[in-house]
N, C-alpha and C positions, 0 to 999 in steps of 0.2 A: 138726783142722779148718783148712782153708786160710784165711789172713787175707784179708779183703775188700780189694780194691785201692782205694786212695783216689782219688777223682775229682779230676782236674785242671781248673782253671778254663780254661786254654788247652790247645791240642792238644799232642801229644807232642813230644819233643826234635827228632826228625827233621823233622817238618813245620814246626815253629816256626823251626828253623835254615834250612830251605830258603826259607821266605817272607822271613826276615830278609836272607839273602844275595841273594835276587832283587831286593828293594827297594833294598838297598845298591848293587848293581851298576847298576841303572837310574839311580839318583839321583846316585851318587858315582863309582863305578869307571869306568863307560863314558865319561862326559865327561872324566875325567882321562886315560884311555888315549888317547882321540881327540886330546886336547891334545898329548900326547907324540908321537903318530904324525905329526901335522901338522908339529911342530917337527923331527922326525927326517928329514923330506924336505929339510931345508936342511943344508948343510955347516957344520962348526963355525965356520969363518971367517965365513960369512954370518950365523950366529946372533950371534957377537960383534959383527960390524959393525952389525947391526940394533939390538941392545940398548945399544950404546955411541954411538949418534948423539947429538949435543949436545942436540937437542930432547927425545929420549927420556930421557936422563940428567937433564935439568932437570925433566921430569915426575916421575921417580922421587924426586928431591929434594923436590919440592912435596908429593907424596902421602905419602911416609914421614915427613917432618918434621911436617906438619900432623896426620897420624894419631897420631903419637907424642905430640905436645903435647896433643891433644884427649883421648887415652886417659889420660894422666897427670892431667889436670884431672878427668876422670871418676872416676878411682880415688879421688881425695880427696873430691870433692863427692858422689860416689855413696855413700861410707861415711857422710858427714855426713847426707845425706838419708835413708838407711836408718835411721840412729840416731834421727833425729827421728820417723820414722814408727813406730818400735818403742817408743821410751822415753817419748814424750809424747802426751798427749791434748789435742786442740784442735778447734774447729769446722771442718768441712770436711776432716777427716783422710781419710775414705774417698774423697772426690772427688780429693784430691791423690794418694792411693795409686793410684787408677784411672788418673789422668792419666800415671803413669809408663809405662803401656803404649801411650800415644799414638803414639810414634815407630814402634812395631811395626805399629799398625793404619792409620796415615796413609800414603797413597801417597807415595813419596819425591819425586815430581815436585811434588806439592802442597806438601810441606814446603819444598822448594827455592824455589818461587815465593813462598810466604808469607814465608820468612826474607829473601829478596831484597827484597821490598816493604817490610819493616820496617826493613832496615838500609841502604837507599840514603840518599843525602844528603838526600832529601826525605821519607824514611820516618819513622815514629813514633820509632824508636830511633836510627836513623842520623843524623837531624837534630840530636839532642842531642849526640852525639859529634863531629859535624862542626864544631860551634861551638868545640870545643877542639882542632881539627886532627887528629882521628882518623877515618880512613875505614874502614868495615867491609866493605861490599859491594864485590866485585870486587878483593879483596885476600886475602892469606893469612889475615888475621884472620877474614874472612868464612867462608873454608873451614873454619877451626878451629871457629867457632861452629856451623856446620852439622853437623860431625862430633861435636861435644859433644852436640848434640840427638839424634842417632841412636844414640849410644853409651852414654848415661847409664843406660838401663834394664838393660843387661847387668850393671853393677856393683851397682846397687840390688837387683836380684832375686837376685843371687848372695850378697850379704851379709845381706840381710834375714832369711832363715830361720835363719841362724846366731845373729844377735842375739836372735831370738825364743826360741831354745832355751837361750841362755846363762843360767846360774843366777846370779842377783844376790847370792846368799848369799856367794859368794867375794869380791865387791867389798865387801860390808858387813864381812866378816871382816878384809879388808885395811885398811879404813878404821879399824876398831877397834884394829888393831895399830899405827896411826900412819902409814900410807902416805897420801901426798897424791893428788890426782886424776890428776896426770900419771903418777905411778908405777903407780897402779892400771890406767890405760889401757895403759901400756907393758908391764907384767908379766902382766896377767890378760886384758884384752880383746883387745889387738892379736894375741897368738899364736893366739887362737881365730878371729879374722876374717881374718887375713892370707891363708891359702890361698884363701878365697872371694873376697877382694878381688883377689888375683892372677889367679884364674880369670876374674873379670869384666873385669879389665884386658886379659887376653889375647884374650877374645872381642870386646871393644870395639875393640881394635887391629886384629884381623883383619877386622872389619866395616868399620872406617873406611878401611883401605887400599884396599879394592875398591869403596867407595861411589861411585855415579855420579849417580843421580837427584836427590838432595838437594843435591849440590855443584855440578853443571854449570851451574846458573843463577847462583848467588851467586859463583862463581869468576871469571867474566868471560872465562876461557879465553884469556888472553894468553900466547902462546908464550914460554917461558923465564922466566915470572914466576908465572902462576897456572894454568897448564895442567896438569891432572891426568893420571895414566897411563891410567885407564879411557877418557878421551876420546881419547887417542892410539890405543888399541886399537880404539875405534869408528871412528875415521878410517881406519885400515888396513882394517877390514872393509868400509867403504863403498867403498873402492877395490879390493875383491876381492883384497887381498893377505893371504890367510889365513895364509900361512906366517909373515910378519912379525908379524901380530897374535898368533898363538899363541906365537911366540918371546918377545914382550914379556909375554904373559900367563903364560908358564912361569916367568918371573922372579918375578912376583907370587905364583904358586903355591908356589915354593920358599921364599919369604920367609914365607908363611903357615904352611907346615909347620914352618919353623924356630921361629916363634912358639909353636906348639902344643908342640913338643918342649921348648923352654926353659921354658914354663909347667909342663908335667908334671914336668920335672926339678927345678924349684924346689919344687913341691909335695911331691915324694917326699923331697927333702932336708929340707924343713921338718917333714914327718911323722916322719922319723928323729930329728930334734933333739928334737921334743916327746915322742916315745915314750921316747927315751933319758933325757930329763930327768925323766920321770914314774916311772922305775924306781927 
């Protein structure tokens, strides 16, 4: 007797692959190809001249440095926040856990206006720091604060499931054998959460580099000081200089791909080390 074919929940491979490739092409591939096509209309010399303008280079520096700083802070604070949400019980835990998603749900323009109002010299938070001579709004510090706000969920949501599945018996066994808390964290917990934290760091960095809505208000947009690269791109588009805008955007795209490649490479290397040590 012929075996009855098992029913699949989703359609067959051919249809599923076709739908996947179609959506991927519409959402990702076609915009990327159009970006390259627009840039290809320029000569190599024109491209280099466009992306090496002093104002553009200054915006690259502001965007990359603030994004890197914010992502490093998120990598540390995100792990701590995920640890608190997983390992401790306290009133309002569910509310705090839900608020982690707020930067995803809140429109970026609303976030930018709110953060600017809070961190100006007359704002609730900015007035406190202004008394000790620290200005937040319209400085690189303000940009970093805004990027921390929109990047923290990536790290928390990447690390949280790993901590939830982590077996505490290994930590207890290590403690019974005489290991202190620092050694337990370094030898048992850190190797487990490091790939997830690295993934969250890479996602946060990629998001922070191209962030516009939540940063444009708090940055102040002073050329050579607090002007971000996405604002330069928007300015070129408003002047109908699509070639220059796409050339600058291509640099951001290449940098984003480099981040993804570096994160995947580090994860693969870390997996080989862990698998090699477990044999």
